[in-house]
C-alpha positions as semicolon CSV with decimal commas, in nm:
position;residue;x (nm);y (nm);z (nm)
1;M;-1,315;0,152;1,469
2;T;-1,461;-0,111;1,236
3;V;-1,356;-0,295;0,928
4;E;-1,525;-0,064;0,708
5;S;-1,340;0,254;0,862
6;A;-1,022;0,076;0,828
7;L;-1,055;-0,023;0,460
8;K;-1,079;0,337;0,326
9;P;-0,743;0,447;0,460
10;F;-0,582;0,131;0,342
11;R;-0,732;0,187;-0,014
12;V;-0,602;0,552;-0,023
13;L;-0,263;0,472;0,093
14;A;-0,233;0,179;-0,143
15;Y;-0,291;0,403;-0,445
16;I;-0,073;0,683;-0,291
17;V;0,210;0,429;-0,219
18;G;0,177;0,256;-0,570
19;T;0,194;0,610;-0,747
20;M;0,481;0,723;-0,551
21;L;0,671;0,393;-0,602
22;L;0,632;0,443;-0,970
23;V;0,754;0,804;-0,941
24;L;1,038;0,685;-0,730
25;C;1,139;0,437;-0,982
26;T;1,138;0,727;-1,261
27;C;1,354;0,920;-1,027
28;I;1,599;0,624;-0,972
29;V;1,638;0,609;-1,376
30;L;1,712;0,959;-1,386
31;R;1,951;0,958;-1,113
32;Y;2,175;0,637;-1,225
33;G;2,072;0,669;-1,616
34;F;2,120;1,044;-1,652
35;G;2,305;1,137;-1,328
36;I;2,041;1,398;-1,214
37;D;2,030;1,321;-0,838
38;Q;1,784;1,592;-0,705
39;P;1,444;1,435;-0,782
40;S;1,539;1,100;-0,587
41;K;1,674;1,304;-0,295
42;I;1,316;1,458;-0,244
43;V;1,100;1,168;-0,353
44;S;1,275;0,881;-0,152
45;P;1,188;1,024;0,209
46;I;0,838;1,104;0,102
47;H;0,782;0,754;-0,018
48;G;0,934;0,612;0,281
49;F;0,712;0,803;0,518
50;L;0,422;0,704;0,309
51;Y;0,519;0,354;0,300
52;M;0,521;0,331;0,673
53;L;0,174;0,477;0,681
54;Y;0,056;0,211;0,438
55;L;0,212;-0,064;0,654
56;V;0,026;0,081;0,961
57;A;-0,313;0,100;0,761
58;T;-0,235;-0,265;0,644
59;M;-0,195;-0,391;0,979
60;N;-0,486;-0,203;1,107
61;L;-0,708;-0,361;0,849
62;G;-0,551;-0,706;0,884
63;M;-0,612;-0,707;1,250
64;K;-0,983;-0,592;1,238
65;S;-1,039;-0,838;0,949
66;R;-0,866;-1,117;1,125
67;W;-0,621;-1,204;0,846
68;S;-0,345;-1,461;0,895
69;W;0,005;-1,317;0,955
70;Q;0,122;-1,449;0,624
71;Y;-0,166;-1,260;0,430
72;I;-0,096;-0,935;0,613
73;V;0,284;-0,974;0,532
74;G;0,202;-1,040;0,186
75;V;-0,019;-0,743;0,152
76;M;0,247;-0,521;0,300
77;L;0,504;-0,654;0,052
78;A;0,283;-0,558;-0,221
79;G;0,393;-0,223;-0,159
80;T;0,734;-0,285;-0,253
81;V;0,667;-0,414;-0,627
82;P;0,553;-0,143;-0,887
83;F;0,185;-0,195;-0,986
84;L;0,136;-0,486;-0,724
85;S;-0,016;-0,237;-0,469
86;F;-0,285;-0,157;-0,740
87;V;-0,362;-0,521;-0,775
88;F;-0,371;-0,613;-0,396
89;E;-0,586;-0,302;-0,317
90;R;-0,850;-0,458;-0,548
91;K;-0,796;-0,810;-0,419
92;V;-0,811;-0,688;-0,052
93;T;-1,119;-0,457;-0,111
94;R;-1,319;-0,751;-0,285
95;R;-1,231;-0,998;0,015
96;V;-1,326;-0,736;0,277
97;E;-1,653;-0,654;0,112
98;T;-1,729;-1,033;0,061
99;E;-1,647;-1,087;0,424
100;L;-1,881;-0,808;0,540
101;A;-2,167;-0,913;0,322
102;A;-2,147;-1,264;0,455
103;S;-2,121;-1,174;0,828
104;P;-2,434;-1,126;1,010
105;A;-2,507;-0,759;1,090
């Protein structure tokens, strides 16, 4: 498996996790602001599972791209802040594409 093949799952999961985190934040508002518990009981475990997949995809891409551990952890933590996973997805994609273009084929 190459860096190119590890980039696509990372990108897909970054968008999915970012979207699910926004949905989860809405469910938390419903739960604690309006007393509607059911949506958060459904969305929370789904988001948790998808976040674990995001961590695996990030680790896979980071190891193949030979990133520092600090950078890998930073990208992993980006999935915990609303909208930040979208920002980091673009940043990581540009970094990987730049590294691929600079490396001799």
